[in-house]
C-alpha positions in Angstrom: 68.8 97.9 105.0 71.5 99.8 103.1 71.6 102.6 105.6 71.6 100.3 108.7 74.5 98.3 107.2 76.5 101.5 106.6 75.9 102.8 110.2 77.0 99.4 111.6 80.2 99.5 109.6 81.0 103.0 110.9 80.4 102.0 114.5 82.7 99.0 114.2 85.4 101.2 112.6 85.3 103.7 115.5 85.4 100.9 118.0 88.5 99.5 116.3 90.3 102.8 116.3 89.6 103.2 120.1 91.1 99.8 120.8 94.2 100.4 118.7 95.0 103.7 120.4 94.7 102.2 123.9 97.2 99.3 123.4 100.3 98.2 121.6 100.7 97.0 118.0 100.3 93.3 117.2 99.9 91.2 114.0 96.0 91.4 114.2 93.9 94.1 112.6 90.4 95.1 111.7 89.6 96.2 108.1 86.2 98.0 107.4 85.5 99.0 103.8 82.8 100.5 101.6 82.3 100.7 97.8 80.1 99.6 94.9 79.0 96.3 93.2 78.9 96.7 89.4 76.8 93.7 88.4 77.1 91.2 85.6 74.7 92.4 82.9 72.9 89.1 82.9 71.7 89.8 86.5 69.5 92.7 85.3 70.3 94.6 88.5 71.5 98.2 89.2 74.9 99.1 90.6 74.5 98.8 94.4 76.2 99.9 97.7 78.8 97.4 99.0 79.9 97.2 102.7 82.2 94.8 104.4 84.4 94.2 107.4 87.3 91.9 108.0 89.4 90.5 110.8 93.0 90.1 109.5 96.4 88.6 110.5 99.9 89.3 109.1 101.5 85.9 108.8 104.6 87.6 107.3 105.4 91.2 106.5 104.3 90.6 102.9 101.2 88.3 103.4 97.9 88.8 105.3 94.8 86.7 105.7 91.3 88.2 106.3 88.1 86.6 107.4 85.5 88.9 105.8 81.7 89.6 106.0 80.1 91.5 103.2 76.7 92.9 102.2 74.9 94.6 99.4 71.2 95.1 98.3 70.5 95.2 94.5 67.5 96.7 92.8 66.4 95.0 89.6 66.5 97.2 86.5 63.5 99.2 85.3 61.6 97.3 82.7 62.9 93.9 83.7 60.7 91.0 84.6 61.6 91.7 88.2 61.2 95.5 88.2 60.3 96.8 91.6 61.9 94.1 93.5 65.1 94.2 95.7 67.5 91.4 96.3 70.0 91.0 99.2 73.5 89.4 99.0 75.2 88.6 102.3 78.7 87.0 102.1 81.3 85.3 104.3 84.7 84.0 103.4 88.5 84.2 103.6 90.8 86.4 101.4 94.6 86.3 101.2 96.6 89.4 100.1 100.2 89.4 99.0 102.0 92.8 99.3 104.9 93.8 97.2 107.9 95.9 98.5 109.3 96.3 102.0 107.0 96.4 105.0 108.3 99.9 105.8 107.2 101.4 102.5 104.4 104.0 102.5 102.7 102.7 99.3 102.4 99.0 98.7 100.6 97.4 95.8 99.1 93.9 96.4 97.2 91.1 94.7 94.4 89.2 96.4 92.3 86.0 96.1 89.4 84.7 98.2 86.9 81.9 98.7 83.5 82.0 100.4 79.8 81.8 100.2 77.0 84.2 99.3 73.4 84.0 100.6 70.9 85.4 98.1 67.4 86.4 99.4 64.5 88.6 98.3 63.7 91.3 100.7 60.9 93.1 98.8 58.4 92.3 96.1 56.0 89.4 95.6 55.3 86.5 93.2 58.2 84.5 94.6 58.5 80.9 93.6 57.9 79.3 97.0 60.3 76.4 96.5 63.2 78.7 96.1 63.1 81.8 98.3 66.8 82.0 99.3 70.0 80.0 99.2 73.7 79.9 99.7 76.1 79.6 96.8 80.0 79.4 96.5 82.0 82.4 95.3 85.5 83.1 94.1 87.2 86.5 94.2 90.4 87.7 92.5 91.8 91.2 92.2 94.3 93.7 93.4 94.8 97.1 95.1 97.2 99.5 96.8 97.7 100.2 100.5 99.0 103.4 102.0 100.3 103.5 105.6 99.5 106.6 107.7 101.2 105.2 110.8 102.1 101.8 112.3 98.5 101.6 113.5 96.4 102.9 110.5 96.5 102.4 106.8 94.2 103.1 103.8 93.3 100.5 101.1 91.8 100.9 97.6 90.8 97.7 95.8 89.1 96.4 92.7 88.1 92.7 92.3 86.1 90.4 90.1 83.7 88.1 92.0 82.4 84.9 90.5 79.1 84.0 92.1 77.6 80.7 91.3 74.1 82.1 92.0 71.3 79.8 91.0 68.6 81.6 93.0 68.1 85.3 92.1 67.0 84.8 88.5 64.9 81.7 89.2 62.9 83.6 91.8 61.2 85.5 89.1 61.7 83.7 85.8 62.1 80.2 84.5 65.7 81.1 83.6 68.0 78.3 84.8 71.2 80.4 84.3 73.9 80.0 87.1 77.1 81.9 87.6 77.7 85.6 87.4 80.8 87.8 87.4 80.4 91.0 89.3 83.0 93.8 89.8 83.6 95.2 93.3 85.3 98.5 93.7 86.0 99.5 97.4 88.0 101.7 99.8 88.7 101.0 103.4 90.9 101.3 106.5 93.3 98.9 108.2 93.4 99.4 112.0 95.9 97.5 114.1 94.8 95.8 117.3 96.6 96.1 120.6 98.8 93.6 122.4 101.0 93.1 125.5 103.9 95.4 126.3 106.5 92.6 125.9 108.9 94.5 128.2 111.5 92.6 130.2 112.8 94.0 133.5 116.3 95.5 133.1 119.3 93.9 134.8 121.2 96.1 137.1 124.8 97.0 136.0 127.2 96.7 138.9 130.7 98.1 139.3 131.8 97.2 142.8 134.5 99.4 144.4 137.9 97.9 145.2 138.1 95.8 148.4 140.6 96.9 151.0 141.8 94.7 153.8 143.9 95.2 156.9 147.0 97.4 156.6 150.5 96.1 155.9 153.5 97.8 154.5 152.6 96.9 150.9 148.9 97.8 151.4 149.9 101.5 151.8 151.3 101.5 148.2 149.7 101.7 144.8 152.4 102.0 142.2 150.2 101.9 139.1 147.6 104.3 140.7 144.7 102.0 139.9 143.1 102.1 143.3 144.3 98.6 144.3 147.2 98.3 146.8 150.4 96.5 145.8 149.6 93.5 148.0 146.3 92.7 146.2 147.3 94.0 142.8 148.0 91.0 140.5 148.4 93.3 137.5 150.9 95.8 138.8 151.5 97.7 135.5 148.0 98.5 134.2 147.9 101.7 132.2 146.5 104.8 133.8 142.7 105.2 133.5 142.1 101.4 133.1 139.0 100.2 134.9 140.1 97.3 137.2 138.6 94.8 139.5 139.5 94.0 143.1 142.6 92.1 141.9 144.0 95.1 140.0 143.4 93.5 136.6 141.3 95.0 133.8 137.6 94.6 134.5 135.2 93.4 131.8 132.1 95.5 132.2 128.8 93.9 131.1 126.2 96.3 129.8 122.8 94.6 129.4 120.2 96.1 127.1 117.5 93.5 127.7 114.3 95.5 128.2 115.0 97.7 125.2 112.6 96.0 122.8 111.4 97.2 119.4 108.0 97.3 117.8 107.2 94.8 115.0 109.1 95.7 111.8 110.7 98.9 113.3 112.8 101.0 112.7 111.7 101.5 109.1 114.2 102.5 106.4 115.4 106.1 107.0 113.9 106.3 110.5 116.4 108.0 112.9 114.2 108.9 115.9 114.5 105.9 118.3 111.4 106.8 120.5 108.6 105.8 118.1 110.4 102.5 117.2 110.4 101.2 120.8 107.7 99.1 122.5 105.6 100.9 125.1 106.2 102.0 127.8 108.9 103.8 125.8 110.2 105.6 128.9 111.4 102.2 130.3 113.5 101.5 127.3 114.9 105.0 127.2 115.9 104.7 130.9 117.9 101.5 130.1 119.7 103.3 127.2 120.5 106.2 129.5 121.9 103.8 132.1 124.1 102.3 129.4 125.4 105.8 128.5 126.2 106.5 132.2 128.0 103.2 132.5 130.2 103.9 129.4 130.9 107.5 130.6 132.1 106.1 134.0 134.2 103.4 132.4 136.1 105.4 129.8 138.4 102.4 128.8 135.6 100.1 127.9 134.9 99.4 124.2 131.7 97.7 123.1 130.2 96.3 119.9 126.6 97.4 119.1 124.6 94.4 117.9 121.0 94.1 116.6 118.6 91.1 116.4 115.1 90.4 115.0 112.4 87.8 115.5 111.7 85.1 112.8 108.8 86.8 111.0 109.9 87.6 107.4 112.7 86.5 105.1 116.3 86.1 106.2 117.4 88.9 103.8 114.8 91.3 105.2 115.5 90.5 108.8 119.2 91.0 108.2 118.6 94.6 107.1 116.1 95.2 109.9 118.7 94.0 112.6 121.3 96.4 111.1 118.8 99.3 111.3 118.2 98.5 115.0 121.9 98.4 115.8 122.4 101.6 113.9 119.6 103.5 115.7 121.1 102.5 119.1 124.7 103.3 117.9 123.5 106.8 116.9 121.7 107.2 120.3 125.0 106.5 122.2 127.1 108.9 120.0 124.5 111.6 120.2 124.7 111.4 124.1 128.4 111.9 124.2 129.9 108.4 123.7 133.0 108.6 121.4 132.4 106.6 118.2 136.0 105.3 118.6 134.8 103.2 121.6 132.1 101.6 119.5 132.4 98.9 116.9 129.6 97.9 114.5 126.8 98.5 114.2 126.4 94.8 113.5 123.2 92.9 112.6 122.6 89.1 113.1 119.0 89.0 111.7 117.0 86.2 113.2 120.0 83.8 113.7 120.5 84.4 117.5 117.2 84.2 119.3 117.0 84.3 123.1 113.5 83.0 123.3 111.0 81.1 121.2 109.6 82.6 118.0 106.3 80.6 118.5 104.7 83.1 120.8 104.1 86.9 120.7 106.0 87.4 123.9 109.0 85.4 122.7 109.2 87.2 119.4 109.0 90.6 121.3 112.1 89.6 123.4 114.0 88.5 120.2 113.5 92.0 118.7 116.4 93.6 120.7 119.9 95.1 120.7 123.0 94.3 122.8 126.2 95.9 123.8 129.0 93.3 123.8 132.2 94.3 125.7 135.4 94.0 123.7 138.7 92.8 125.3 
């Protein structure tokens, strides 16, 4: 039983890794783990192998909830009244974990608490009391641990917890002892493997810069005193400075540069992250193409100034999201300047946190669209 449980846990872990590599990051994850149960001395059992697997969800960057299934087989101690017998514990329940520090930190300590049920059943031996051969009992778990992130898809957990088990079965199988309630210690290590999700990419809006419109010739239509490409008949702003980008009426043109479609992964970029590629939702090439189109538009309209603005979804505290939106604006600002756009034409970077959503924060797709940056033309 112990060996089969371990093989099943490894198989589920590998299946979870394959799923995470094939798709995008979301708030859901799978968490297999393995360790040891150090029993309450009153149980008269040996330390045993512990296996478990959980399906978890990040409700905020600092709090996650897991539905967990656990298993361990315990051999009774040599010389005890139940020597030679083996006892099985199978558990189901929910556990909440609160993580300290920023979501972008590599090492994050946490505390946990859980509620559930354990089924106790003999799987070897004889002389059982026929009226009580197995049973379900409530359990309560409290503890803490530390999590280390290898990437945005994979993390390592180490945890120690005390489990109160209101077991009124295992001792009574073999003795007349009516004791109930044991406190076991569970030490375990495991992985956290993020599930995949939709790409959340919005099609880019085409940036248009229509050429000046020329009509039939007249005497004034042959003249362009301010050299802006609009003849004197149609030029309503006859004294625009040289190099000013103008519309068909000869007046300065406000250029709109739309970055919708440049969407970020959940909780990216992290503090200190400067490479924009890994922070973008897949397919990354689509977002980079939109940024390169913005660079081209700014290079062709040298008089245009823009403010670089960042936004987040509503997951997390206002204070945390404010800093995250500023990091998003900063990484786009640095991308523009590194591709030849003069910093003197850019204002910001400015972050508005979660205060200016363009879609609902009640769905995964809506939150993905709210994780964005914008270039706002300045007059």
